N, C-alpha and C positions, 0 to 999 in steps of 0.2 A: 870241748872246752873242761876243765877241770872243778871237782866240785867246790872246795873252797872256796872259789874265786865267781864261780854261784851265786854261792850263798850270799859272801859277800858281799855283792851288786844288788843281790834280793834286801836285803837291811837297807841299804842307806838308799837305794828307792822306794825302798818304805817310810823308811825315814822324809825325804821332800811330801812322798804325798799323801805324811801325815800333814807336813809343814803349811802345804800348798791348800788343803784340804780345810785346815782354818781358819787359811785368810781367804775363803771364800765366802764371801754375801748371803746373810745368812737374817733374815727377819731383820736387816739392820745396825747387826752386831757383824760387818767383815768389815776389810783392808776402807773403805769409805770412814766408818764411822771410827775405826782409830783413828782415823786427821781429820775429824771436828766435822767431819755431814753426817746429817739426820734427816734426818721423815721415812714416813713405812709406809709410801707410796710404792708402786709396783715394778718396777724400771726392763733394763736390756742389756744386758750383758754389752759394756764399753769399752773400751783400752786395753786396760789392766787388767779388768776384772774378766774378762774374751779369753785374754790370753792364759791367766792363770786355768780355764778352767780347763782348751784347749792339755794345754801343757800334763794336767793330771790327767786329761784323759789318754793320752801319749802313754805318759809314766805309770798307767795303771794295768794297760793294752801287756807292756814290755813287763810287768812287775809279771801278770799270767804266760803273759808267755813263757819265761826262762823260770815258774813252774809248771808250769806240763812238760818243761824240755827235762828239764832236774827231771822232773816222775816216770818219765821214757825212760830215762836213762839205768834208772835204777834197779 
């Protein structure tokens, strides 16, 4: 793969990761509170929060994999 394409894909993944991390629930200030939910109790991840978490893990692994691949190509 061309180094420019890898760099562009890494930038896109980084932007997506940033957005997904900001959407995750942290102290009641996540996606739930954005839509009017409140509460300080600890809850397990369910529904969309669980999907966002899993997508974040996949994108992080892809980002790291591309970084290592790019490093080994030079």
